[in-house]
N, C-alpha and C positions, 0 to 999 in steps of 0.2 A: 866524417859529420861535419855539417856546415858551421862555420865559427858563429859564434852569438853576434858579433858585430864587425864588419870592415868598412874601412873608407879609403878612397883613393880617389886621383885626380885624373879625369882621361884629359891628355894633351892631344897635340897635333898627330904625334908618332902613333899613339894608340887608336886614335881615330882613323887614320889611314889605314893601320892594319885590319881593323874591324871592317872596313869598307871592301877591302881585298880577300876577307876571308868568306869561308861557305855560310852564309848567315842566314838561317832558316829561322821562322817563328819556333819558339820553345817558351816552356814554363820552366820556373824556379821552384824551390821547395824551400824558399824565404822572402822576404819582402824586401822591395829594391826601390830606393828613391835618387832621383836624379834632380840634380840642381845647375841648370844651365848658365853660365857667365858669358861665355863668347862662342858664337857659331850656332849653326841651327841642327835641327835633327828631323830626320823623316821617321815617324813611328806607326807601326801597325800594331793596332792593340782593338780588342773588343769588335774584332772583324771590320775594322776601318783603318784607313791609312790617311795621315794628315802629317803637315810639315808647321814645325814650331822654330821661332827665332827667339834668341835669347834674348831677355832673360826669360827661363821657363822653369817649370817645375813638372815632372813625372813620377808618379807614385804606382809602381806596379804591384798590386798584391800577390799574395802566394798562389800560385797555379794557374795564374792568368797567361794565356798565350800572347805573346808579343815579339816583336822584331825592331830593333833599333838601328838605324844607318845614321852615323855622324855625317852632317854638312858643314865642313871647316869655311869660314868667310874671310877671304883675303889673307888665306894662310893661318888662320887662328881657330882654335877650339879649346874650350877649357868648360868641362862639365864635372862636378862631384859627384861620384859614384858611392852611394852607401847602400849596404846591404846588411840586414839583421834579420834574426829568428823572432817569431811572433812573440815568445817569452820573454825577449829581452826589454819590452815595455808593455807587458800584457794588458795593464790597465788601460792601454791607448790603442792598441793595436786593431781591436775590434770596431771601436768607433771609425778608425780609419777606412775599413771596410765600406762602411755605409756612406762617407765623404766621397770616396773617389772610385767607387766601383763601376761608375757610368761615367765618369770624365776623368781619367788618369792625368791629362795633361793640363797645364794649366799655362796659359800666355800671360805674363806678368809685365807690369809697368817697371822701370827703373826706380822704384819708389825707396824710402827709408826702409821698411821690411826687407825688402830684397837686398839691399846693399848690405844688412847685416848678417844675412844667411851665409854667403861665402867666409865671414870671418868666424862664425860658429863653427862650420866645416873646419876651419883651418884649426880652431881650438880642440876640435874633437880629434884630428889627425894628430896633432902634438902631444895630446895625451895618450893615444893608442901607440905612440912612438916611444913611449918612455919604457924603461928597464921594467919597472914596477907601476903600469898603468893603472888607474882607478876606473872600474867601468860604472860604478855610480855617478862618478861626474859625468862621464859620457852619456850615460841614460837621461841625466837631467838635460843635458845640452841638447840631445836629440829631442825630448820632449819639448824643449823650448822653440827648436826649428820648427817642429810640426805646429806649434801655436802660431807661429807667425805665418806660415803657409795658410793655416785654416783662417785667420784673420785675412788673408788676400782671397782666399777663395770665396769667403761669404759676400766679398765686394763684387765678384766677377761671376758668381752662379746663384742668382735668385731661384727660390724653390720653384719647379714649374707648378702649373694648374691642370696639366691635363692626366690621362689615367695613368701614365708613365709616371709623372708625378706623385700620383696618389700611392701608387706601388711603392716608391723610394720612400715615402714618409713610412707608410707601415713598415717597412723594412726597417728604419731607423728607429722607430719606436719600438720594434722587437729587441733590437740590440740594446736599448735601452733598458728595457724590462730584464733582459737576459743578465746584463751588467748588474743588475739591482739584486737578481735572485737566483743565479747559476750555482750558488754554493748550496741551495736547498734541493729536496728531493722532488722538484715538478718537473712534469712532462708536457708533451705537446699542448694537450688539452687546455692546460693552465696559462699558457701563453694566448693561445687562440681566445680565451674566455676574455681575458684582460684588453685583448685588442677589438673584442666584439666582432669577432668572424669565426669562421669554420678551420677546423684542424687542415682540412684538406687544401682551402685557399691559402692559409699561411705557410704550408709546404711547398705549394706552387709558387709564392712569391720568392723564398727562400732558395727552392731549385731555379729559377729564372736567373737570380742575381747572383748567387754565389755556386751553383749546382751541387748544394747540399741541402738536406732534410733538415727540418729543425731539430730533430733528435741527434743527427750528426753534428750541428752547430752548437748546441748544448754540450754534448760529449767532448768537443774540442775546445770549447771554452772552459772546460774544469780541466783538461789536460794541460792547455796553455797555463792556467794558474797553477797547476801541483807541478810544472815544470820552473816555474818563475819563483815558487816556494821552495823549491828543492836547491835552487841555486843561491837564493838570496835570504834565506832564513836558516835558522837552525832548529827549526820544528822537526820532531821525529816523523818518520814515514806514518805512522798510526795517527799523529796529530794531523796532518796534512790530509790524509784521507777522511779524515772524521770532519775536517773543515769545509771538505767539498762535498758532504754528505754521502760517504761510503762509510757504513758503520763496521765494516771489517776490514783489518789490513790485507788479509789474503784476496780479497775481491778488489780491492784497490789496485794492489799489486798486479793482479791477472790482467786487469783492464788496461793499466798503464804499458805493460808489457806487450800486449796485443797491439796496442797503439802507436807504440815508439820504438819497439823492437827491443828494449831493454827493461830490466826490472828499475823502480824508483832508486834503489841502492845504487845500480851500476851507472844511471845517469847522474848521480849526484857527484860519484867517485870520479867518473870522466870529466865533468863541468868544472870540478875543483882543481883538478890537474891542469885542465884547459886554462882556467883563469889566473892560478899560480904560477 
């Protein structure tokens, strides 16, 4: 099973190993964040290829096809690689999908915000290297890191006004509605009505951007929150299911197992062993 959170630094040796390896486009079952401090990258993502010079940030959402080729500069390369599962910061991850789905790479200035980013990465790495690491501290640090990145993204990426921009805005509004209402038993029609559009058009937008239907996204958001609560709360499985709109424990457990391959109890036991 993919770890909840991992952080490492890609130096010149790992960069050369990646360059010399069979490096085809691939997708991950986790979220991936890259903070480029030294050196450049060639990044293939969203069916486009571009080069970025440090400092840069790349956020690759779960399931996106991409290929990254490190480009050392004057024998130097230093990139922080952070991977985490959606449920690690469940309250943030879905918003990240809306921010970065169409522009995974950000070319940054060597500004105060960026200079803080490697410091936060070092703090997270130090915490993870402890015998008894505290994942709650790491979660807060990761959220702070994304807050800084989002601050820079807003400066660099003004909202477009064309048709694609309108679609992106609708998608963002849907994700905000989803965040406010996913615990309720609401379906596609509810969200489409709130956005003053047809269910068909809302489904088309979600399929275009994340290759998922609205129903799949609602279910995924519920499952992500269920995993978050199973890991970070002492609520019973029945309580968690009820909080997410499942009136019967058996039905919640069946849906959870169908989507994750484990019962809620099995998932909780495995994650507690992993964390401890």
